[in-house]
C-alpha positions as CSV (number, residue, x, y, z in Angstrom):
1,M,6.9,-4.5,-22.9
2,S,4.6,-2.8,-25.4
3,A,5.6,-0.5,-28.2
4,W,4.8,3.2,-28.5
5,A,1.1,3.9,-29.0
6,E,0.3,7.2,-30.7
7,V,-2.6,8.9,-28.9
8,G,-2.5,12.1,-30.9
9,D,-0.3,13.9,-33.4
10,R,3.3,13.6,-32.2
11,T,2.0,12.4,-28.8
12,W,2.7,8.9,-27.6
13,V,2.5,6.6,-24.6
14,R,4.6,3.6,-23.9
15,R,3.6,1.1,-21.2
16,Y,6.4,-0.7,-19.5
17,D,6.2,-4.1,-17.8
18,E,8.2,-2.8,-14.9
19,W,5.6,-1.3,-12.5
20,D,3.2,-1.3,-15.4
21,L,4.2,2.3,-15.8
22,N,3.2,4.6,-18.6
23,V,5.7,7.1,-20.0
24,G,4.5,10.0,-22.2
25,L,6.3,11.7,-25.1
26,V,5.2,14.9,-26.7
27,V,7.2,16.3,-29.6
28,G,7.1,19.9,-30.8
29,A,9.1,22.0,-33.3
30,D,11.6,23.0,-30.6
31,G,12.1,19.7,-28.9
32,A,10.6,16.7,-27.0
33,L,8.9,16.6,-23.7
34,V,9.0,13.4,-21.6
35,I,6.4,12.6,-18.9
36,D,7.9,10.5,-16.1
37,T,11.2,8.8,-16.4
38,R,10.9,5.3,-14.9
39,A,12.2,3.7,-11.7
40,N,16.0,3.8,-12.0
41,A,18.8,5.1,-14.3
42,A,19.1,1.8,-16.3
43,E,15.4,2.0,-17.2
44,A,15.7,5.6,-18.1
45,E,18.6,4.9,-20.4
46,Q,16.4,2.3,-22.1
47,L,13.7,4.9,-22.3
48,R,16.1,7.3,-24.0
49,E,16.9,4.7,-26.6
50,H,13.2,4.1,-27.2
51,I,12.6,7.8,-27.7
52,R,15.1,7.7,-30.6
53,E,12.7,5.3,-32.3
54,L,10.3,8.2,-32.8
55,T,12.3,11.4,-33.0
56,D,15.7,12.9,-33.3
57,Q,14.5,16.0,-31.4
58,P,16.4,16.5,-28.2
59,V,14.6,15.9,-24.9
60,K,14.4,19.5,-23.6
61,W,11.7,19.0,-20.9
62,V,10.9,16.3,-18.3
63,V,7.7,16.5,-16.4
64,N,7.0,14.4,-13.3
65,T,3.4,13.6,-12.5
66,H,4.2,13.2,-8.8
67,A,7.2,12.3,-6.6
68,H,7.0,8.5,-6.3
69,F,10.2,6.8,-7.3
70,D,8.8,4.8,-10.2
71,H,8.0,8.1,-12.0
72,V,11.1,10.2,-11.1
73,A,14.1,8.1,-10.5
74,G,15.3,8.3,-14.1
75,N,15.4,12.1,-14.1
76,S,19.1,12.3,-13.8
77,V,19.7,10.5,-17.2
78,F,18.1,13.4,-19.0
79,T,20.9,15.9,-18.2
80,E,20.1,18.4,-20.9
81,A,16.4,18.7,-19.9
82,T,14.6,21.1,-17.6
83,V,12.7,19.1,-15.0
84,Y,9.2,20.4,-14.0
85,L,7.2,19.2,-11.1
86,H,4.9,20.6,-8.5
87,E,6.4,22.3,-5.5
88,N,4.9,19.8,-3.1
89,A,6.4,16.9,-5.0
90,A,9.8,18.5,-4.9
91,A,9.6,19.1,-1.2
92,E,8.3,15.6,-0.4
93,E,11.3,13.8,-1.8
94,N,13.8,16.6,-2.0
95,L,13.7,16.5,-5.8
96,A,15.5,19.0,-8.0
97,G,13.7,20.8,-10.7
98,T,11.7,23.8,-11.8
99,T,8.6,24.0,-9.6
100,F,5.3,25.7,-9.8
101,A,2.3,26.1,-7.5
102,A,-0.9,25.9,-9.6
103,A,-0.2,26.1,-13.4
104,K,2.6,26.2,-15.9
105,V,2.7,26.3,-19.7
106,I,5.6,24.8,-21.6
107,D,6.0,26.2,-25.1
108,L,7.3,23.4,-27.4
109,G,7.5,25.7,-30.5
110,D,4.4,24.9,-32.5
111,R,2.3,23.6,-29.6
112,R,2.1,23.7,-25.8
113,A,1.8,21.5,-22.8
114,E,-0.2,22.7,-19.8
115,L,0.7,21.6,-16.3
116,L,-2.0,21.8,-13.7
117,H,-2.2,21.1,-10.0
118,V,-5.8,20.7,-9.1
119,G,-5.6,19.5,-5.5
120,N,-4.5,16.7,-3.1
121,A,-5.2,13.2,-4.1
122,H,-2.8,10.3,-4.6
123,T,-0.2,12.7,-3.1
124,S,0.0,16.4,-2.4
125,G,2.0,17.0,-5.5
126,D,0.0,15.3,-8.3
127,I,-0.3,17.2,-11.6
128,V,-2.2,16.8,-14.9
129,I,-0.4,17.4,-18.2
130,A,-2.8,18.5,-20.9
131,V,-1.9,18.6,-24.6
132,P,-4.7,20.7,-25.8
133,D,-4.2,20.5,-29.6
134,V,-4.8,16.8,-29.5
135,D,-7.2,16.6,-26.5
136,V,-4.9,14.3,-24.5
137,F,-4.5,14.3,-20.7
138,F,-1.7,12.6,-18.8
139,V,-3.0,12.2,-15.2
140,G,-0.3,10.1,-13.5
141,D,-1.7,8.1,-10.6
142,L,-4.7,10.4,-10.1
143,L,-6.5,7.6,-12.1
144,E,-5.6,4.0,-12.4
145,E,-6.7,1.4,-15.0
146,S,-4.7,-1.8,-14.2
147,A,-5.5,-1.8,-10.5
148,P,-7.5,0.2,-8.0
149,P,-6.2,3.6,-7.2
150,S,-3.2,3.4,-4.9
151,Y,-3.8,4.8,-1.5
152,G,-0.5,5.1,0.3
153,P,0.6,6.7,3.5
154,D,1.0,10.1,1.7
155,S,-2.5,10.0,0.1
156,Y,-5.5,12.2,0.7
157,P,-8.6,9.9,0.5
158,L,-11.1,12.5,1.6
159,E,-9.9,15.1,-0.9
160,W,-9.2,12.8,-3.8
161,P,-12.8,12.7,-5.1
162,D,-13.1,16.5,-5.4
163,T,-9.7,16.7,-7.2
164,I,-10.9,14.1,-9.7
165,E,-14.2,15.9,-10.2
166,A,-12.3,19.0,-11.0
167,V,-10.2,17.2,-13.5
168,V,-13.2,15.6,-15.1
169,G,-14.8,19.1,-15.4
170,M,-11.9,20.2,-17.6
171,I,-12.1,17.6,-20.2
172,T,-14.3,16.9,-23.2
173,P,-16.1,13.6,-24.2
174,A,-13.5,13.0,-27.0
175,V,-10.5,13.2,-24.6
176,K,-7.9,10.4,-24.3
177,I,-6.7,10.0,-20.7
178,V,-3.3,8.4,-20.0
179,P,-3.2,7.1,-16.4
180,G,0.1,6.4,-14.6
181,H,-0.4,2.7,-14.9
182,G,-2.6,0.7,-17.3
183,A,-4.4,1.2,-20.6
184,V,-5.5,4.6,-22.0
185,I,-9.0,5.4,-20.7
186,D,-11.9,7.7,-21.6
187,L,-14.1,10.2,-19.9
188,E,-16.7,7.6,-18.9
189,Y,-14.1,5.5,-17.1
190,A,-12.8,8.6,-15.3
191,R,-16.3,9.5,-14.1
192,D,-16.9,5.9,-12.9
193,Q,-13.6,5.9,-10.9
194,A,-14.5,9.3,-9.4
195,I,-17.7,7.7,-8.1
196,E,-15.7,4.9,-6.6
197,L,-13.2,7.3,-5.0
198,G,-16.2,9.1,-3.5
199,K,-17.6,5.9,-2.0
200,V,-14.3,5.4,-0.2
201,A,-14.3,8.9,1.2
202,N,-18.0,8.7,2.2
203,T,-17.6,5.3,3.9
204,I,-14.6,6.6,5.9
205,S,-16.5,9.7,6.9
206,T,-19.7,7.6,7.8
207,L,-17.7,5.2,10.0
208,H,-15.9,8.0,11.7
209,H,-19.1,10.0,12.3
210,A,-20.7,6.8,13.9
211,G,-17.8,6.7,16.3
212,T,-16.3,3.5,14.9
213,P,-12.8,3.0,16.3
214,L,-10.0,2.9,13.8
215,D,-9.2,-0.7,14.4
216,D,-12.8,-1.7,13.7
217,A,-12.9,0.6,10.6
218,L,-9.9,-1.2,9.2
219,K,-11.8,-4.5,9.4
220,H,-15.1,-3.1,8.0
221,T,-15.9,-5.1,4.8
222,E,-19.1,-3.5,3.5
223,D,-19.7,-0.4,1.3
224,W,-16.2,-0.3,-0.2
225,P,-15.8,-0.4,-4.0
226,W,-12.5,-2.4,-3.6
227,P,-11.2,-4.9,-1.1
228,V,-10.7,-3.4,2.3
229,G,-7.2,-4.9,2.4
230,E,-6.2,-2.4,-0.3
231,L,-7.7,0.5,1.6
232,Q,-5.8,0.3,4.9
233,D,-3.8,3.5,4.3
234,A,-6.9,5.2,3.0
235,I,-8.8,4.5,6.2
236,R,-5.8,5.5,8.4
237,R,-5.3,8.7,6.5
238,G,-9.0,9.6,6.6
239,Y,-9.2,9.1,10.3
240,E,-6.0,11.1,10.8
241,A,-7.6,14.0,9.0
242,L,-10.9,13.7,10.9
243,G,-9.4,13.2,14.3
244,T,-10.3,10.7,17.0
245,P,-13.9,9.5,16.5
246,Q,-16.3,10.2,19.3
247,R,-19.0,7.7,20.2
248,P,-22.3,9.4,19.6
249,T,-24.5,10.0,22.6
250,L,-28.2,10.8,23.0
251,P,-28.8,14.5,23.7
252,L,-29.6,15.3,27.3
253,L,-33.1,16.4,28.0
254,G,-33.4,20.0,29.1
255,P,-35.4,21.2,32.0
256,S,-39.2,21.0,31.6
């Protein structure tokens, strides 16, 4: 387990061995904000102890980047905090908290955190947390560093590239980007992963347009940026969105 790493003034990330999860901490004059709370109550209790290594400020706000258990299951430990998450994330897992649709600003006293929902991607409820005074973005599982992006049965592989392009369009070359899992990344890394996400979406669309049956698409080994075995849910979800593929036919000749 690594120690806290300061990525900006009073802004830290801690990378835990369990699930290789990153937790964020932003401290302002009025309190502390925690980004994701780990996978269970025991881990969250440990997180609370680790926070005390950095600040005596009370944790007044918890923000969940999305609804998956490894990011939200420790919420209940922070009983004095207001929990913020996107309305889709709350609905997906019946999570309690203060929800929003597109954007929310949290005033920490002498600084702010901006919560933004840009579109469907890893889930329908992913958000970005920007700390503008230090140019740090916490992006949850919209981007990954320690493994390929995780396409699950609730992912949106055809929309994910556009969502990432929108995020990339918001940030500056000097930004520090904290993914949900893995090391802190930069703008160039984010752009490269956006291209790879686009390749997945384009390959799914190309196979579907060619009339390739789903079973064959799941075995297709060319044109992917990552092993096809890690893209099974992506392919299924893409085909689900596009509908049953139709085998292309030659146009009938009209009357002479």
